[in-house]
N, C-alpha and C positions, 0 to 999 in steps of 0.2 A: 705604230710601226710594225709592219709584217716581217717576220724572220723566216728566211728560206733555209731549210736544213738539207745539205747534200747527203745523199746516200750512195751506196755502191753502184747504183744503176745510172748515175749521172755521167754523161760523157763530157769530158773537158778537152779542148783542142790544144795541141802543142806542136811546134815545128821541130823536126830532128835537125840538129845543127851539123855543120860541115865535118865534125869529128864523129858523127853518128850517135851523139848523146841526146838524151831528153832530160831537161831540167824539170824537177818536180819538187816544188816546195822546199828549196834549199839543198836538195840532193840531185845527183846525176846518175843516170842509168844508161847502160848500153848493152847491146847484144848483137851478135852477127846479123841476125835477121833484119835489123833496123838499117844497116848500112845502105841497102838499095833504096831507102826512102829519104835519104839526106836531102834537106831543103823542102820537104813536103810536110804538109799538115797531117798529123795522126790524131786519133781521138782515144782518150784514156779513161778507163773506169778504175776506181780504186776500191778494193775490197777491204783494205786495212792491212792485209798481209801480202797481197800481190797487186801489181798493176797489170791490167789487161790493155794491150795496145792494139787498136783497130785502124783500118784503112776504110774510108768511106768509098764504096764501090759506085753507088749511084744515089741520087735523090731526085724526086719529082713531085710536083704539086699534084695532089689528089683531086678527085672530082668535087669533093666537098671543099667549100671556101675555107682557107686557112689551114688545111691539113697537108703535111708534107710526109712522104714515105721515103725512108732512107734505108739503104742496105749497107751493113758494115761487115768486114771480114777480119777475123782475128789474125794479127801478124805474129804476136808472141805474148808470153806472160813473163813478168819480171818480179822476182822475189824482192820485197821491200826491205830496206835497212831498218827503218822505224816502223814496227808492226803495230803499235798502239795508236797510230794516227791514220786518219782518212781525209783526203783532200786538204791537208795542212792543219786539221783540227784534231785534237785529242778525242778518241773514241770514248763516249760515256757509256758505262755499263749499268 
């Protein structure tokens, strides 16, 4: 069985709810910048200490078979409550 380890450069999609919150592994985060994206999908990177919230500006299939080029724009950074965890898993040192 192959194990996939998520690192801080992995993008994970989330939808911002009607209250402007993002649910992230048992926690809720909000920031004023997120309010204009309610109901939309955003993409999150987890550094272990901060969440980086991005909007996908565009994506297109490249000339090479199976390649997609996507452009993300940073919306905001959110300081995490639990800083010893990344993508819901305890960070091993």
